[in-house]
C-alpha positions as a Markdown table, in Angstrom:
| # | Residue | x | y | z |
|---|---|---|---|---|
| 1 | Met | 114.8 | 118.6 | 100.8 |
| 2 | Leu | 115.7 | 120.4 | 104.0 |
| 3 | Leu | 118.3 | 118.9 | 106.4 |
| 4 | Ile | 119.6 | 120.1 | 109.8 |
| 5 | Asn | 123.2 | 119.1 | 110.4 |
| 6 | Thr | 124.9 | 118.9 | 113.7 |
| 7 | Glu | 126.2 | 122.6 | 113.5 |
| 8 | Phe | 122.7 | 123.7 | 113.6 |
| 9 | Gln | 122.7 | 124.9 | 110.0 |
| 10 | Ile | 119.6 | 124.4 | 107.7 |
| 11 | Glu | 120.8 | 123.1 | 104.4 |
| 12 | Asn | 118.8 | 122.7 | 101.1 |
| 13 | Arg | 119.9 | 119.6 | 99.0 |
| 14 | His | 118.6 | 120.3 | 95.4 |
| 15 | Asn | 120.0 | 118.4 | 92.4 |
| 16 | Gly | 123.1 | 117.2 | 94.3 |
| 17 | Cys | 124.0 | 120.8 | 95.3 |
| 18 | Leu | 124.3 | 122.1 | 98.8 |
| 19 | Phe | 123.1 | 125.5 | 99.7 |
| 20 | Glu | 123.2 | 127.0 | 103.2 |
| 21 | Ile | 120.1 | 128.9 | 103.9 |
| 22 | Tyr | 120.0 | 129.8 | 107.6 |
| 23 | Asn | 122.2 | 129.4 | 110.6 |
| 24 | Leu | 120.0 | 128.5 | 113.5 |
| 25 | Gln | 121.0 | 130.2 | 116.9 |
| 26 | Leu | 119.5 | 128.7 | 119.9 |
| 27 | Glu | 118.2 | 131.7 | 121.9 |
| 28 | Met | 117.5 | 129.6 | 125.1 |
| 29 | Asn | 117.4 | 126.1 | 126.2 |
| 30 | Ile | 114.4 | 124.6 | 128.1 |
| 31 | Lys | 115.7 | 125.7 | 131.6 |
| 32 | Gly | 115.7 | 129.3 | 130.4 |
| 33 | Tyr | 112.4 | 129.0 | 128.9 |
| 34 | Phe | 110.8 | 127.9 | 132.0 |
| 35 | Ala | 112.7 | 130.4 | 134.0 |
| 36 | Asp | 111.3 | 133.1 | 131.8 |
| 37 | Val | 107.8 | 131.8 | 132.0 |
| 38 | Tyr | 108.0 | 131.7 | 135.8 |
| 39 | Asn | 109.3 | 135.3 | 135.9 |
| 40 | Glu | 106.4 | 136.5 | 133.7 |
| 41 | Leu | 103.8 | 134.7 | 135.7 |
| 42 | Val | 105.2 | 136.0 | 139.0 |
| 43 | Asn | 106.2 | 139.6 | 138.1 |
| 44 | Lys | 104.4 | 140.7 | 135.0 |
| 45 | Val | 100.8 | 139.2 | 135.3 |
| 46 | Ser | 98.3 | 141.1 | 137.1 |
| 47 | Trp | 96.4 | 138.7 | 139.3 |
| 48 | Pro | 93.0 | 139.5 | 140.7 |
| 49 | Ser | 92.4 | 139.9 | 144.3 |
| 50 | Trp | 90.3 | 137.3 | 146.2 |
| 51 | Ser | 87.3 | 139.5 | 146.5 |
| 52 | Glu | 87.5 | 140.4 | 142.8 |
| 53 | Leu | 87.8 | 136.8 | 142.0 |
| 54 | Gln | 84.7 | 136.0 | 144.1 |
| 55 | Ser | 82.6 | 138.7 | 142.5 |
| 56 | Ser | 83.6 | 137.7 | 139.0 |
| 57 | Ala | 82.6 | 134.0 | 139.9 |
| 58 | Thr | 79.4 | 135.2 | 141.2 |
| 59 | Ile | 78.5 | 137.2 | 138.1 |
| 60 | Val | 79.5 | 134.2 | 135.8 |
| 61 | Met | 77.3 | 131.8 | 137.9 |
| 62 | Ile | 74.2 | 134.1 | 137.9 |
| 63 | Ala | 74.6 | 134.8 | 134.1 |
| 64 | Ser | 74.9 | 130.9 | 133.5 |
| 65 | Val | 71.7 | 130.4 | 135.4 |
| 66 | Ile | 69.8 | 133.2 | 133.5 |
| 67 | Ile | 70.9 | 131.9 | 130.2 |
| 68 | Ala | 70.0 | 128.3 | 131.3 |
| 69 | Leu | 66.5 | 129.4 | 132.1 |
| 70 | Gly | 66.1 | 131.3 | 128.9 |
| 71 | Ile | 67.0 | 128.2 | 127.0 |
| 72 | Phe | 64.5 | 126.1 | 129.1 |
| 73 | Val | 61.8 | 128.5 | 128.4 |
| 74 | Met | 62.5 | 128.6 | 124.7 |
| 75 | Asp | 62.6 | 124.8 | 124.6 |
| 76 | Phe | 59.4 | 124.5 | 126.7 |
| 77 | Val | 57.5 | 126.9 | 124.3 |
| 78 | Phe | 58.8 | 125.4 | 121.2 |
| 79 | Arg | 57.9 | 121.9 | 122.3 |
| 80 | His | 54.3 | 122.9 | 123.0 |
| 81 | Val | 53.9 | 125.0 | 119.8 |
| 82 | Met | 55.2 | 122.0 | 117.7 |
| 83 | Thr | 53.0 | 119.6 | 119.5 |
| 84 | Phe | 49.9 | 121.9 | 118.7 |
| 85 | Val | 51.0 | 122.1 | 115.1 |
| 86 | Tyr | 51.4 | 118.4 | 114.8 |
| 87 | Ser | 48.1 | 117.7 | 116.5 |
| 88 | Met | 46.4 | 119.7 | 113.8 |
| 89 | Phe | 47.5 | 117.3 | 111.1 |
| 90 | Tyr | 47.1 | 113.9 | 112.9 |
């Protein structure tokens, strides 16, 4: 059974014996974590410009409409083919 004591040490209790496995070292606290996240988002991420964002959004919208039309056509054809096949048997 693994336990974490107040000195941040992981201990393994097996058959009444106490074995120290690892010493945990806290690299950063929550405030430091969010400071690093903010620093990465502001200084290291390459954000697209407004014109790049607009052109990418336009491409995505056009591709979505084309794919939706393709699915509509396939559904329409399949429905009519199946209606024809079923009408031959009934």
